[in-house]
C-alpha positions in Angstrom: 134.1 29.3 -71.0 132.4 32.7 -71.0 132.7 35.0 -67.7 129.0 34.8 -67.2 128.9 31.0 -67.2 131.7 31.3 -64.5 129.9 33.6 -62.1 126.9 31.6 -62.3 128.9 28.7 -61.2 131.1 30.5 -58.5 130.6 28.8 -55.2 129.5 31.8 -52.4 130.8 31.5 -48.7 127.2 31.2 -47.9 127.0 27.8 -49.9 129.4 26.4 -47.2 127.7 23.3 -44.7 127.8 25.3 -41.7 127.9 22.0 -39.7 131.0 21.2 -41.4 132.8 24.7 -41.2 132.7 25.0 -37.5 136.3 24.5 -36.7 136.0 21.9 -33.8 133.8 19.9 -36.1 135.8 20.4 -39.2 138.8 18.4 -36.6 136.4 15.9 -36.2 135.7 15.3 -39.7 139.0 15.3 -41.0 140.5 12.8 -38.3 137.6 10.6 -39.3 138.3 11.2 -43.1 141.2 9.0 -43.2 140.5 6.3 -40.8 137.8 3.3 -41.2 136.8 4.6 -37.6 138.6 6.1 -34.5 137.5 5.7 -30.7 136.8 8.7 -28.5 140.1 9.2 -26.9 141.9 9.5 -30.0 139.7 11.9 -31.3 140.0 13.4 -28.1 143.8 13.5 -28.2 144.2 14.2 -31.9 141.7 17.2 -31.7 142.3 18.6 -28.4 139.1 18.7 -27.5 137.6 18.1 -23.7 135.5 15.1 -23.5 132.2 17.6 -22.8 132.9 19.5 -26.1 133.6 16.6 -28.0 130.8 14.8 -27.0 128.8 17.8 -27.8 130.1 18.2 -31.2 129.8 14.3 -31.8 126.0 14.6 -31.0 125.7 17.3 -33.8 127.5 15.5 -36.5 125.4 12.1 -35.4 122.2 14.1 -35.7 123.2 15.6 -39.1 123.8 11.8 -40.2 127.6 12.8 -40.5 128.9 10.5 -38.0 127.9 7.2 -36.8 128.8 5.7 -33.2 129.1 2.4 -31.8 129.6 1.3 -28.3 131.3 -1.4 -27.0 134.3 -3.1 -24.4 137.4 -4.1 -24.6 137.6 -6.2 -21.9 135.8 -4.7 -19.0 136.8 -1.2 -20.5 134.0 0.8 -22.5 135.1 2.1 -25.7 133.1 4.3 -28.3 134.1 3.7 -32.2 133.3 6.4 -34.3 132.9 6.6 -38.1 132.1 8.8 -41.2 128.9 8.2 -42.8 128.6 7.8 -46.6 126.5 11.0 -45.9 129.3 12.6 -43.9 131.7 11.7 -46.1 130.0 13.3 -49.2 129.5 16.5 -46.9 133.0 16.6 -45.9 134.2 16.2 -49.7 131.7 18.8 -50.6 132.8 20.9 -48.3 136.4 20.4 -49.5 135.6 21.1 -53.0 133.7 24.3 -52.3 136.6 25.4 -49.8 139.1 25.3 -52.8 137.1 26.7 -55.1 136.3 29.7 -53.0 140.2 30.0 -52.1 140.8 29.3 -56.2 138.5 32.5 -56.8 140.0 34.7 -54.5 143.5 34.2 -55.8 142.1 35.0 -59.4 
């Protein structure tokens, strides 16, 4: 591949999805990427976010279509189940690929 072609295919930092790049939202997506679904309390424990902070970030991810939620009950206890949507999984995968390329380019 010619050097000019490599530059044309280069990924820029600006190409990263800013919604995914935010550390708290990235932590949420990483957790959801490895499970079929997770409940709110599990995500809260795994990410270290407060209830309000987690809820705020989940709202943004849901608005973008990256995460879906389903509310229900286990006995009488309310439970919110969350999962990556196909769109969210694609966004997360694209983010990881672009970040890997950027990091590889800085090492070259």
